[in-house]
ZABAKOL-355968 format. One record per residue (C-alpha): residue in one letter; chain; x negated, y negated, z. Coordinates in Angstrom, 2 decimals. Example, Ala and Ser with C-alpha at 12.3 -4.5 7.8 and 13.67 -1.06 7.14 Angstrom:
! residues 2
("A","A",(-12.30,4.50,7.80))
("S","A",(-13.67,1.06,7.14))
END
This chain:
! residues 90
("M","A",(-58.79,-117.25,79.59))
("N","A",(-60.49,-114.03,78.54))
("I","A",(-61.88,-112.84,81.87))
("K","A",(-60.41,-110.12,84.08))
("P","A",(-62.15,-109.42,87.42))
("L","A",(-62.84,-105.78,88.20))
("A","A",(-62.05,-103.82,91.37))
("D","A",(-61.55,-106.10,94.39))
("R","A",(-62.90,-109.30,92.85))
("V","A",(-61.07,-112.61,92.44))
("L","A",(-61.73,-115.56,90.13))
("I","A",(-61.31,-118.95,91.83))
("L","A",(-61.10,-122.48,90.45))
("P","A",(-62.71,-124.60,93.22))
("Q","A",(-61.17,-127.92,94.16))
("A","A",(-63.14,-130.95,93.02))
("A","A",(-65.76,-132.22,95.49))
("E","A",(-64.64,-135.28,97.37))
("E","A",(-65.95,-138.59,96.08))
("K","A",(-67.38,-140.50,99.02))
("T","A",(-69.11,-143.81,98.82))
("I","A",(-70.73,-145.68,101.65))
("S","A",(-70.69,-149.44,101.16))
("G","A",(-71.11,-149.21,97.40))
("I","A",(-73.71,-146.40,97.35))
("I","A",(-72.78,-143.69,94.88))
("I","A",(-73.59,-140.18,96.09))
("P","A",(-75.10,-137.97,93.32))
("D","A",(-73.54,-134.60,92.46))
("T","A",(-76.47,-132.72,94.01))
("A","A",(-75.79,-134.28,97.42))
("K","A",(-72.04,-133.62,97.47))
("E","A",(-70.58,-130.98,99.75))
("K","A",(-69.49,-127.84,97.91))
("P","A",(-65.72,-127.39,98.11))
("L","A",(-64.63,-124.51,100.34))
("Q","A",(-61.13,-124.27,98.93))
("G","A",(-59.70,-123.31,95.57))
("E","A",(-56.93,-121.69,93.55))
("V","A",(-57.02,-118.05,92.49))
("V","A",(-56.69,-117.80,88.70))
("A","A",(-57.29,-114.05,88.19))
("V","A",(-57.52,-110.92,90.35))
("G","A",(-58.76,-107.37,89.87))
("N","A",(-56.70,-104.23,90.47))
("G","A",(-58.27,-103.41,93.84))
("T","A",(-59.94,-100.15,94.83))
("K","A",(-58.60,-96.89,96.22))
("D","A",(-59.78,-98.01,99.69))
("E","A",(-58.65,-101.65,99.51))
("E","A",(-55.47,-102.95,97.89))
("M","A",(-55.32,-106.52,96.62))
("V","A",(-53.48,-108.88,98.97))
("I","A",(-54.56,-112.03,97.12))
("K","A",(-52.41,-113.02,94.15))
("V","A",(-52.84,-115.40,91.22))
("G","A",(-51.81,-118.91,92.31))
("D","A",(-52.84,-118.49,95.97))
("N","A",(-54.83,-121.35,97.51))
("V","A",(-57.69,-119.88,99.52))
("L","A",(-60.57,-120.82,101.81))
("Y","A",(-63.95,-119.17,101.31))
("G","A",(-67.43,-119.34,102.82))
("K","A",(-69.93,-122.01,101.88))
("Y","A",(-72.26,-119.59,100.06))
("A","A",(-69.66,-117.06,98.89))
("G","A",(-69.35,-115.94,95.31))
("T","A",(-71.18,-116.39,92.04))
("E","A",(-70.70,-119.50,89.91))
("L","A",(-69.49,-119.06,86.32))
("D","A",(-69.21,-121.74,83.65))
("L","A",(-66.47,-120.90,81.12))
("D","A",(-65.61,-123.45,78.42))
("G","A",(-67.12,-126.23,80.53))
("V","A",(-65.09,-125.36,83.64))
("K","A",(-66.86,-124.04,86.75))
("Y","A",(-65.35,-121.02,88.49))
("L","A",(-66.37,-118.77,91.35))
("I","A",(-66.05,-114.99,91.30))
("M","A",(-66.21,-113.14,94.60))
("R","A",(-64.97,-110.08,96.42))
("Q","A",(-61.61,-110.30,98.14))
("S","A",(-63.42,-109.71,101.46))
("D","A",(-65.37,-112.98,100.96))
("V","A",(-62.11,-114.96,101.10))
("L","A",(-61.53,-116.23,104.63))
("A","A",(-57.85,-117.23,104.46))
("I","A",(-54.87,-117.90,102.23))
("I","A",(-53.51,-121.42,102.69))
("G","A",(-49.75,-121.99,103.10))
END
């Protein structure tokens, strides 16, 4: 990957949306819930006021509308500020 977040930003690979079917009805991609969990794949260096506590490989929870979507080589990522991450899982 050739992307390095700047300052206090993190690059997250969201988990796949859950596939739910109701009695044979297939739910289209546009109606699926956005995942709120993902794995951190790159982090910035932080700022002089805020050090980075999130590390590459951390599984995190983030807000429903947090971050900006990026499409790199056909894979969708989210980039957001460290402060937009709600929690580190396990």
